[in-house]
PQR file with spaces between the fields and no chain letter, atoms N, CA, C, O and H, PARSE charges and radii, in Angstrom:
ATOM       1  N    MET     1     -12.014   20.403    6.502 -0.4000 1.5000
ATOM       2  CA   MET     1     -10.576   19.836    6.336 -0.0000 2.0000
ATOM       3  C    MET     1     -10.076   20.357    5.045  0.5500 1.7000
ATOM       4  O    MET     1     -10.784   20.327    4.038 -0.5500 1.4000
ATOM       5  N    SER     2      -8.725   20.892    5.050 -0.4000 1.5000
ATOM       6  CA   SER     2      -8.120   21.208    3.792 -0.0000 2.0000
ATOM       7  C    SER     2      -7.370   20.081    3.001  0.5500 1.7000
ATOM       8  O    SER     2      -6.998   19.083    3.617 -0.5500 1.4000
ATOM       9  H    SER     2      -8.151   20.916    5.868  0.4000 1.0000
ATOM      10  N    LYS     3      -7.179   20.183    1.906 -0.4000 1.5000
ATOM      11  CA   LYS     3      -6.418   19.185    1.232 -0.0000 2.0000
ATOM      12  C    LYS     3      -5.260   19.320    1.079  0.5500 1.7000
ATOM      13  O    LYS     3      -4.946   20.368    0.513 -0.5500 1.4000
ATOM      14  H    LYS     3      -7.481   20.995    1.405  0.4000 1.0000
ATOM      15  N    ILE     4      -4.441   18.643    1.373 -0.4000 1.5000
ATOM      16  CA   ILE     4      -2.718   18.517    0.959 -0.0000 2.0000
ATOM      17  C    ILE     4      -2.553   18.728   -0.288  0.5500 1.7000
ATOM      18  O    ILE     4      -3.108   17.936   -1.050 -0.5500 1.4000
ATOM      19  H    ILE     4      -4.696   17.792    1.832  0.4000 1.0000
ATOM      20  N    PRO     5      -1.794   19.788   -0.837 -0.5600 1.5000
ATOM      21  CA   PRO     5      -1.349   20.066   -2.310  0.2800 2.0000
ATOM      22  C    PRO     5      -0.622   18.927   -2.668  0.5500 1.7000
ATOM      23  O    PRO     5       0.206   18.383   -1.936 -0.5500 1.4000
ATOM      24  N    GLU     6      -1.011   18.474   -4.087 -0.4000 1.5000
ATOM      25  CA   GLU     6      -0.229   17.283   -4.498 -0.0000 2.0000
ATOM      26  C    GLU     6       1.286   17.640   -4.652  0.5500 1.7000
ATOM      27  O    GLU     6       2.070   16.693   -4.716 -0.5500 1.4000
ATOM      28  H    GLU     6      -1.683   18.916   -4.681  0.4000 1.0000
ATOM      29  N    SER     7       1.791   18.968   -4.721 -0.4000 1.5000
ATOM      30  CA   SER     7       3.005   19.162   -5.118 -0.0000 2.0000
ATOM      31  C    SER     7       3.702   18.978   -3.477  0.5500 1.7000
ATOM      32  O    SER     7       4.928   18.977   -3.361 -0.5500 1.4000
ATOM      33  H    SER     7       1.154   19.737   -4.669  0.4000 1.0000
ATOM      34  N    GLU     8       3.039   18.866   -2.578 -0.4000 1.5000
ATOM      35  CA   GLU     8       3.750   18.588   -1.184 -0.0000 2.0000
ATOM      36  C    GLU     8       3.428   17.261   -0.583  0.5500 1.7000
ATOM      37  O    GLU     8       3.622   17.064    0.616 -0.5500 1.4000
ATOM      38  H    GLU     8       2.043   18.866   -2.672  0.4000 1.0000
ATOM      39  N    LEU     9       2.851   16.169   -1.523 -0.4000 1.5000
ATOM      40  CA   LEU     9       2.717   15.112   -0.840 -0.0000 2.0000
ATOM      41  C    LEU     9       3.633   13.991   -1.678  0.5500 1.7000
ATOM      42  O    LEU     9       3.525   13.813   -2.892 -0.5500 1.4000
ATOM      43  H    LEU     9       2.693   16.329   -2.497  0.4000 1.0000
ATOM      44  N    ILE    10       4.405   13.385   -0.947 -0.4000 1.5000
ATOM      45  CA   ILE    10       5.371   12.501   -1.641 -0.0000 2.0000
ATOM      46  C    ILE    10       4.464   10.931   -1.664  0.5500 1.7000
ATOM      47  O    ILE    10       3.878   10.469   -0.684 -0.5500 1.4000
ATOM      48  H    ILE    10       4.492   13.529    0.039  0.4000 1.0000
ATOM      49  N    LEU    11       4.525   10.363   -2.879 -0.4000 1.5000
ATOM      50  CA   LEU    11       4.083    9.187   -3.246 -0.0000 2.0000
ATOM      51  C    LEU    11       4.864    8.080   -3.424  0.5500 1.7000
ATOM      52  O    LEU    11       5.940    8.339   -3.964 -0.5500 1.4000
ATOM      53  H    LEU    11       5.000   10.739   -3.674  0.4000 1.0000
ATOM      54  N    ASN    12       4.648    6.734   -3.102 -0.4000 1.5000
ATOM      55  CA   ASN    12       5.130    5.421   -3.779 -0.0000 2.0000
ATOM      56  C    ASN    12       4.716    5.425   -5.189  0.5500 1.7000
ATOM      57  O    ASN    12       3.832    6.095   -5.722 -0.5500 1.4000
ATOM      58  H    ASN    12       3.774    6.524   -2.663  0.4000 1.0000
ATOM      59  N    SER    13       5.548    4.517   -5.717 -0.4000 1.5000
ATOM      60  CA   SER    13       5.157    4.122   -7.117 -0.0000 2.0000
ATOM      61  C    SER    13       3.817    3.617   -7.146  0.5500 1.7000
ATOM      62  O    SER    13       3.245    3.844   -8.212 -0.5500 1.4000
ATOM      63  H    SER    13       6.266    3.973   -5.283  0.4000 1.0000
ATOM      64  N    ASP    14       3.077    2.931   -6.194 -0.4000 1.5000
ATOM      65  CA   ASP    14       1.623    2.628   -6.009 -0.0000 2.0000
ATOM      66  C    ASP    14       0.838    3.789   -6.069  0.5500 1.7000
ATOM      67  O    ASP    14      -0.332    3.613   -6.411 -0.5500 1.4000
ATOM      68  H    ASP    14       3.541    2.746   -5.328  0.4000 1.0000
ATOM      69  N    HIS    15       1.226    5.016   -5.799 -0.4000 1.5000
ATOM      70  CA   HIS    15       0.463    6.101   -5.531 -0.0000 2.0000
ATOM      71  C    HIS    15      -0.027    6.107   -4.097  0.5500 1.7000
ATOM      72  O    HIS    15      -1.022    6.803   -3.894 -0.5500 1.4000
ATOM      73  H    HIS    15       2.175    5.158   -5.521  0.4000 1.0000
ATOM      74  N    SER    16       0.486    5.464   -3.075 -0.4000 1.5000
ATOM      75  CA   SER    16       0.242    5.554   -1.691 -0.0000 2.0000
ATOM      76  C    SER    16       1.006    6.491   -1.118  0.5500 1.7000
ATOM      77  O    SER    16       2.047    6.872   -1.653 -0.5500 1.4000
ATOM      78  H    SER    16       1.295    4.898   -3.240  0.4000 1.0000
ATOM      79  N    VAL    17       0.584    6.947   -0.004 -0.4000 1.5000
ATOM      80  CA   VAL    17       1.486    8.293    0.427 -0.0000 2.0000
ATOM      81  C    VAL    17       2.583    7.386    1.265  0.5500 1.7000
ATOM      82  O    VAL    17       2.430    6.330    1.879 -0.5500 1.4000
ATOM      83  H    VAL    17      -0.261    6.637    0.430  0.4000 1.0000
ATOM      84  N    TYR    18       3.787    8.235    1.045 -0.4000 1.5000
ATOM      85  CA   TYR    18       5.153    7.710    1.187 -0.0000 2.0000
ATOM      86  C    TYR    18       5.203    7.581    2.982  0.5500 1.7000
ATOM      87  O    TYR    18       4.614    8.285    3.802 -0.5500 1.4000
ATOM      88  H    TYR    18       3.912    9.093    0.546  0.4000 1.0000
ATOM      89  N    HIS    19       5.941    6.656    3.165 -0.4000 1.5000
ATOM      90  CA   HIS    19       6.252    6.068    4.674 -0.0000 2.0000
ATOM      91  C    HIS    19       5.090    5.694    5.328  0.5500 1.7000
ATOM      92  O    HIS    19       5.202    5.023    6.354 -0.5500 1.4000
ATOM      93  H    HIS    19       6.420    6.084    2.499  0.4000 1.0000
ATOM      94  N    LEU    20       3.897    6.035    4.884 -0.4000 1.5000
ATOM      95  CA   LEU    20       2.535    5.414    5.630 -0.0000 2.0000
ATOM      96  C    LEU    20       1.972    4.173    4.776  0.5500 1.7000
ATOM      97  O    LEU    20       1.241    3.305    5.252 -0.5500 1.4000
ATOM      98  H    LEU    20       3.806    6.581    4.051  0.4000 1.0000
ATOM      99  N    ASN    21       2.452    4.219    3.350 -0.4000 1.5000
ATOM     100  CA   ASN    21       1.823    3.035    2.588 -0.0000 2.0000
ATOM     101  C    ASN    21       0.252    3.070    2.458  0.5500 1.7000
ATOM     102  O    ASN    21      -0.403    2.105    2.063 -0.5500 1.4000
ATOM     103  H    ASN    21       3.046    4.925    2.964  0.4000 1.0000
ATOM     104  N    LEU    22      -0.321    4.371    2.857 -0.4000 1.5000
ATOM     105  CA   LEU    22      -1.815    4.645    2.876 -0.0000 2.0000
ATOM     106  C    LEU    22      -2.136    5.332    1.297  0.5500 1.7000
ATOM     107  O    LEU    22      -1.423    6.122    0.678 -0.5500 1.4000
ATOM     108  H    LEU    22       0.211    5.155    3.177  0.4000 1.0000
ATOM     109  N    HIS    23      -3.363    4.785    0.920 -0.4000 1.5000
ATOM     110  CA   HIS    23      -4.255    5.646   -0.235 -0.0000 2.0000
ATOM     111  C    HIS    23      -5.108    6.490    0.431  0.5500 1.7000
ATOM     112  O    HIS    23      -5.524    6.362    1.583 -0.5500 1.4000
ATOM     113  H    HIS    23      -3.942    4.144    1.423  0.4000 1.0000
ATOM     114  N    PRO    24      -5.379    7.488   -0.479 -0.5600 1.5000
ATOM     115  CA   PRO    24      -6.170    8.610    0.051  0.2800 2.0000
ATOM     116  C    PRO    24      -7.396    8.196    0.737  0.5500 1.7000
ATOM     117  O    PRO    24      -7.849    8.783    1.720 -0.5500 1.4000
ATOM     118  N    HIS    25      -7.934    7.131    0.167 -0.4000 1.5000
ATOM     119  CA   HIS    25      -9.515    6.303    0.334 -0.0000 2.0000
ATOM     120  C    HIS    25      -9.276    5.773    1.809  0.5500 1.7000
ATOM     121  O    HIS    25     -10.213    5.792    2.608 -0.5500 1.4000
ATOM     122  H    HIS    25      -7.566    6.654   -0.631  0.4000 1.0000
ATOM     123  N    GLU    26      -7.950    5.272    2.195 -0.4000 1.5000
ATOM     124  CA   GLU    26      -7.835    4.747    3.330 -0.0000 2.0000
ATOM     125  C    GLU    26      -7.625    5.586    4.753  0.5500 1.7000
ATOM     126  O    GLU    26      -7.693    5.085    5.875 -0.5500 1.4000
ATOM     127  H    GLU    26      -7.189    5.257    1.546  0.4000 1.0000
ATOM     128  N    ILE    27      -7.385    6.819    4.478 -0.4000 1.5000
ATOM     129  CA   ILE    27      -7.314    7.762    5.374 -0.0000 2.0000
ATOM     130  C    ILE    27      -8.548    8.618    6.029  0.5500 1.7000
ATOM     131  O    ILE    27      -9.251    9.425    5.421 -0.5500 1.4000
ATOM     132  H    ILE    27      -7.329    7.226    3.567  0.4000 1.0000
ATOM     133  N    ALA    28      -8.650    8.256    7.406 -0.4000 1.5000
ATOM     134  CA   ALA    28     -10.039    8.625    7.815 -0.0000 2.0000
ATOM     135  C    ALA    28      -9.862   10.248    8.249  0.5500 1.7000
ATOM     136  O    ALA    28      -8.820   10.890    8.122 -0.5500 1.4000
ATOM     137  H    ALA    28      -8.079    7.600    7.901  0.4000 1.0000
ATOM     138  N    GLU    29     -10.965   10.682    8.719 -0.4000 1.5000
ATOM     139  CA   GLU    29     -11.100   12.123    8.926 -0.0000 2.0000
ATOM     140  C    GLU    29     -10.157   12.330   10.403  0.5500 1.7000
ATOM     141  O    GLU    29      -9.457   13.315   10.639 -0.5500 1.4000
ATOM     142  H    GLU    29     -11.812   10.161    8.822  0.4000 1.0000
ATOM     143  N    THR    30     -10.270   11.601   10.954 -0.4000 1.5000
ATOM     144  CA   THR    30      -9.640   11.506   12.639 -0.0000 2.0000
ATOM     145  C    THR    30      -8.486   10.420   12.196  0.5500 1.7000
ATOM     146  O    THR    30      -8.642    9.416   11.503 -0.5500 1.4000
ATOM     147  H    THR    30     -10.838   10.801   10.761  0.4000 1.0000
ATOM     148  N    VAL    31      -7.674   10.757   12.605 -0.4000 1.5000
ATOM     149  CA   VAL    31      -6.242    9.622   12.843 -0.0000 2.0000
ATOM     150  C    VAL    31      -5.709    9.848   14.252  0.5500 1.7000
ATOM     151  O    VAL    31      -5.522   10.885   14.887 -0.5500 1.4000
ATOM     152  H    VAL    31      -7.547   11.573   13.169  0.4000 1.0000
ATOM     153  N    ILE    32      -5.498    8.424   14.579 -0.4000 1.5000
ATOM     154  CA   ILE    32      -4.912    8.198   16.065 -0.0000 2.0000
ATOM     155  C    ILE    32      -3.547    7.782   15.812  0.5500 1.7000
ATOM     156  O    ILE    32      -3.612    6.727   15.182 -0.5500 1.4000
ATOM     157  H    ILE    32      -5.650    7.581   14.062  0.4000 1.0000
ATOM     158  N    ASN    33      -2.291    8.132   16.017 -0.4000 1.5000
ATOM     159  CA   ASN    33      -1.329    7.758   15.823 -0.0000 2.0000
ATOM     160  C    ASN    33      -0.422    7.258   17.113  0.5500 1.7000
ATOM     161  O    ASN    33       0.137    8.123   17.787 -0.5500 1.4000
ATOM     162  H    ASN    33      -2.238    8.989   16.529  0.4000 1.0000
ATOM     163  N    VAL    34      -0.285    5.946   17.435 -0.4000 1.5000
ATOM     164  CA   VAL    34      -0.043    5.785   18.887 -0.0000 2.0000
ATOM     165  C    VAL    34       1.649    5.818   19.130  0.5500 1.7000
ATOM     166  O    VAL    34       2.258    5.660   20.188 -0.5500 1.4000
ATOM     167  H    VAL    34      -0.739    5.243   16.887  0.4000 1.0000
ATOM     168  N    GLY    35       2.133    6.056   17.886 -0.4000 1.5000
ATOM     169  CA   GLY    35       3.808    6.014   17.824 -0.0000 2.0000
ATOM     170  C    GLY    35       4.565    4.497   18.147  0.5500 1.7000
ATOM     171  O    GLY    35       5.271    4.025   17.256 -0.5500 1.4000
ATOM     172  H    GLY    35       1.638    6.185   17.026  0.4000 1.0000
ATOM     173  N    ASP    36       4.455    3.994   19.018 -0.4000 1.5000
ATOM     174  CA   ASP    36       5.037    2.802   19.553 -0.0000 2.0000
ATOM     175  C    ASP    36       4.062    1.476   18.939  0.5500 1.7000
ATOM     176  O    ASP    36       2.941    1.234   19.385 -0.5500 1.4000
ATOM     177  H    ASP    36       3.881    4.378   19.742  0.4000 1.0000
ATOM     178  N    PRO    37       4.594    0.838   18.054 -0.5600 1.5000
ATOM     179  CA   PRO    37       3.687   -0.284   17.579  0.2800 2.0000
ATOM     180  C    PRO    37       3.320   -1.327   18.664  0.5500 1.7000
ATOM     181  O    PRO    37       2.452   -2.187   18.518 -0.5500 1.4000
ATOM     182  N    ASP    38       3.967   -1.177   19.603 -0.4000 1.5000
ATOM     183  CA   ASP    38       3.206   -2.190   20.883 -0.0000 2.0000
ATOM     184  C    ASP    38       2.427   -1.668   21.543  0.5500 1.7000
ATOM     185  O    ASP    38       1.889   -2.206   22.512 -0.5500 1.4000
ATOM     186  H    ASP    38       4.672   -0.478   19.722  0.4000 1.0000
ATOM     187  N    ARG    39       2.207   -0.493   21.142 -0.4000 1.5000
ATOM     188  CA   ARG    39       0.707    0.250   21.872 -0.0000 2.0000
ATOM     189  C    ARG    39      -0.514    0.014   21.060  0.5500 1.7000
ATOM     190  O    ARG    39      -1.598    0.339   21.546 -0.5500 1.4000
ATOM     191  H    ARG    39       2.644   -0.057   20.356  0.4000 1.0000
ATOM     192  N    VAL    40      -0.450   -0.577   19.737 -0.4000 1.5000
ATOM     193  CA   VAL    40      -1.604   -0.650   18.777 -0.0000 2.0000
ATOM     194  C    VAL    40      -2.646   -1.481   19.590  0.5500 1.7000
ATOM     195  O    VAL    40      -3.743   -1.065   19.961 -0.5500 1.4000
ATOM     196  H    VAL    40       0.430   -0.841   19.343  0.4000 1.0000
ATOM     197  N    ALA    41      -2.132   -2.706   19.803 -0.4000 1.5000
ATOM     198  CA   ALA    41      -3.096   -3.711   20.435 -0.0000 2.0000
ATOM     199  C    ALA    41      -3.968   -3.044   21.605  0.5500 1.7000
ATOM     200  O    ALA    41      -5.195   -3.138   21.641 -0.5500 1.4000
ATOM     201  H    ALA    41      -1.240   -3.043   19.501  0.4000 1.0000
ATOM     202  N    LEU    42      -3.350   -2.493   22.373 -0.4000 1.5000
ATOM     203  CA   LEU    42      -3.831   -1.933   23.652 -0.0000 2.0000
ATOM     204  C    LEU    42      -4.834   -0.751   23.441  0.5500 1.7000
ATOM     205  O    LEU    42      -5.852   -0.639   24.124 -0.5500 1.4000
ATOM     206  H    LEU    42      -2.354   -2.416   22.345  0.4000 1.0000
ATOM     207  N    VAL    43      -4.425    0.261   22.294 -0.4000 1.5000
ATOM     208  CA   VAL    43      -5.497    1.170   21.673 -0.0000 2.0000
ATOM     209  C    VAL    43      -6.665    0.790   21.014  0.5500 1.7000
ATOM     210  O    VAL    43      -7.781    1.287   21.164 -0.5500 1.4000
ATOM     211  H    VAL    43      -3.598    0.170   21.739  0.4000 1.0000
ATOM     212  N    SER    44      -6.275   -0.310   20.122 -0.4000 1.5000
ATOM     213  CA   SER    44      -7.471   -0.629   19.264 -0.0000 2.0000
ATOM     214  C    SER    44      -8.560   -1.634   19.763  0.5500 1.7000
ATOM     215  O    SER    44      -9.622   -1.822   19.169 -0.5500 1.4000
ATOM     216  H    SER    44      -5.368   -0.715   20.000  0.4000 1.0000
ATOM     217  N    LYS    45      -8.191   -2.246   20.889 -0.4000 1.5000
ATOM     218  CA   LYS    45      -9.211   -3.019   21.495 -0.0000 2.0000
ATOM     219  C    LYS    45     -10.500   -2.253   22.048  0.5500 1.7000
ATOM     220  O    LYS    45     -11.504   -2.858   22.423 -0.5500 1.4000
ATOM     221  H    LYS    45      -7.329   -2.093   21.371  0.4000 1.0000
ATOM     222  N    PHE    46     -10.373   -0.888   22.061 -0.4000 1.5000
ATOM     223  CA   PHE    46     -11.647    0.009   22.261 -0.0000 2.0000
ATOM     224  C    PHE    46     -12.229    0.451   21.188  0.5500 1.7000
ATOM     225  O    PHE    46     -13.215    1.163   21.380 -0.5500 1.4000
ATOM     226  H    PHE    46      -9.557   -0.397   21.756  0.4000 1.0000
ATOM     227  N    PHE    47     -11.833    0.187   19.821 -0.4000 1.5000
ATOM     228  CA   PHE    47     -12.528    0.418   18.767 -0.0000 2.0000
ATOM     229  C    PHE    47     -13.640   -0.521   18.555  0.5500 1.7000
ATOM     230  O    PHE    47     -13.606   -1.605   19.138 -0.5500 1.4000
ATOM     231  H    PHE    47     -11.032   -0.391   19.665  0.4000 1.0000
ATOM     232  N    GLU    48     -14.714   -0.192   17.709 -0.4000 1.5000
ATOM     233  CA   GLU    48     -15.708   -0.963   17.423 -0.0000 2.0000
ATOM     234  C    GLU    48     -15.467   -1.649   16.001  0.5500 1.7000
ATOM     235  O    GLU    48     -16.148   -2.618   15.665 -0.5500 1.4000
ATOM     236  H    GLU    48     -14.742    0.688   17.236  0.4000 1.0000
ATOM     237  N    ARG    49     -14.824   -1.302   15.466 -0.4000 1.5000
ATOM     238  CA   ARG    49     -14.229   -1.867   14.146 -0.0000 2.0000
ATOM     239  C    ARG    49     -13.165   -1.333   13.639  0.5500 1.7000
ATOM     240  O    ARG    49     -12.943   -0.182   14.016 -0.5500 1.4000
ATOM     241  H    ARG    49     -14.271   -0.515   15.739  0.4000 1.0000
ATOM     242  N    ILE    50     -12.233   -1.917   12.705 -0.4000 1.5000
ATOM     243  CA   ILE    50     -10.959   -1.451   12.166 -0.0000 2.0000
ATOM     244  C    ILE    50     -11.376   -1.761   10.659  0.5500 1.7000
ATOM     245  O    ILE    50     -11.705   -2.886   10.284 -0.5500 1.4000
ATOM     246  H    ILE    50     -12.413   -2.851   12.399  0.4000 1.0000
ATOM     247  N    GLU    51     -11.324   -0.614    9.821 -0.4000 1.5000
ATOM     248  CA   GLU    51     -11.805   -0.812    8.214 -0.0000 2.0000
ATOM     249  C    GLU    51     -10.443   -1.176    7.740  0.5500 1.7000
ATOM     250  O    GLU    51     -10.323   -2.300    7.253 -0.5500 1.4000
ATOM     251  H    GLU    51     -11.057    0.300   10.126  0.4000 1.0000
ATOM     252  N    VAL    52      -9.332   -0.358    7.808 -0.4000 1.5000
ATOM     253  CA   VAL    52      -7.989   -0.478    7.153 -0.0000 2.0000
ATOM     254  C    VAL    52      -6.806   -0.821    8.368  0.5500 1.7000
ATOM     255  O    VAL    52      -6.775   -0.156    9.404 -0.5500 1.4000
ATOM     256  H    VAL    52      -9.430    0.555    8.204  0.4000 1.0000
ATOM     257  N    LYS    53      -6.040   -1.713    8.154 -0.4000 1.5000
ATOM     258  CA   LYS    53      -4.876   -2.348    9.053 -0.0000 2.0000
ATOM     259  C    LYS    53      -3.722   -2.167    8.189  0.5500 1.7000
ATOM     260  O    LYS    53      -3.876   -2.666    7.074 -0.5500 1.4000
ATOM     261  H    LYS    53      -6.066   -2.253    7.313  0.4000 1.0000
ATOM     262  N    LYS    54      -2.638   -1.608    8.386 -0.4000 1.5000
ATOM     263  CA   LYS    54      -1.391   -1.475    7.627 -0.0000 2.0000
ATOM     264  C    LYS    54      -0.323   -1.552    8.681  0.5500 1.7000
ATOM     265  O    LYS    54      -0.666   -1.277    9.831 -0.5500 1.4000
ATOM     266  H    LYS    54      -2.512   -1.202    9.291  0.4000 1.0000
ATOM     267  N    GLN    55       0.959   -1.898    8.441 -0.4000 1.5000
ATOM     268  CA   GLN    55       1.904   -1.248    9.281 -0.0000 2.0000
ATOM     269  C    GLN    55       3.253   -1.311    8.400  0.5500 1.7000
ATOM     270  O    GLN    55       3.521   -2.087    7.482 -0.5500 1.4000
ATOM     271  H    GLN    55       1.238   -2.121    7.507  0.4000 1.0000
ATOM     272  N    LYS    56       4.027   -0.261    8.951 -0.4000 1.5000
ATOM     273  CA   LYS    56       5.175    0.218    8.125 -0.0000 2.0000
ATOM     274  C    LYS    56       6.207    0.751    9.144  0.5500 1.7000
ATOM     275  O    LYS    56       5.962    1.778    9.777 -0.5500 1.4000
ATOM     276  H    LYS    56       3.809    0.369    9.697  0.4000 1.0000
ATOM     277  N    ARG    57       7.412    0.033    9.318 -0.4000 1.5000
ATOM     278  CA   ARG    57       8.102    0.371   10.279 -0.0000 2.0000
ATOM     279  C    ARG    57       9.564   -0.011    9.639  0.5500 1.7000
ATOM     280  O    ARG    57       9.990   -1.126    9.338 -0.5500 1.4000
ATOM     281  H    ARG    57       7.611   -0.801    8.804  0.4000 1.0000
ATOM     282  N    ASP    58      10.312    1.510    9.507 -0.4000 1.5000
ATOM     283  CA   ASP    58      11.765    1.418    8.768 -0.0000 2.0000
ATOM     284  C    ASP    58      12.462    1.316   10.026  0.5500 1.7000
ATOM     285  O    ASP    58      12.291    1.992   11.040 -0.5500 1.4000
ATOM     286  H    ASP    58       9.966    2.415    9.752  0.4000 1.0000
ATOM     287  N    LEU    59      13.530    0.074    9.748 -0.4000 1.5000
ATOM     288  CA   LEU    59      14.447   -0.101   10.771 -0.0000 2.0000
ATOM     289  C    LEU    59      15.903    0.039   10.429  0.5500 1.7000
ATOM     290  O    LEU    59      16.759   -0.108   11.302 -0.5500 1.4000
ATOM     291  H    LEU    59      13.669   -0.475    8.924  0.4000 1.0000
């Protein structure tokens, strides 16, 4: 897995990744993006565990 160069990574003031509000240690090797927030419960019920749960939706 290649690392994103810091020059191409937009960060918030708390050093989390812009628009996702995630810190590097909260990002898994495999990420599933369901797109529609209403699908999260449907998809996540198949997971054994959830380690980090965050939400950000710009309206």
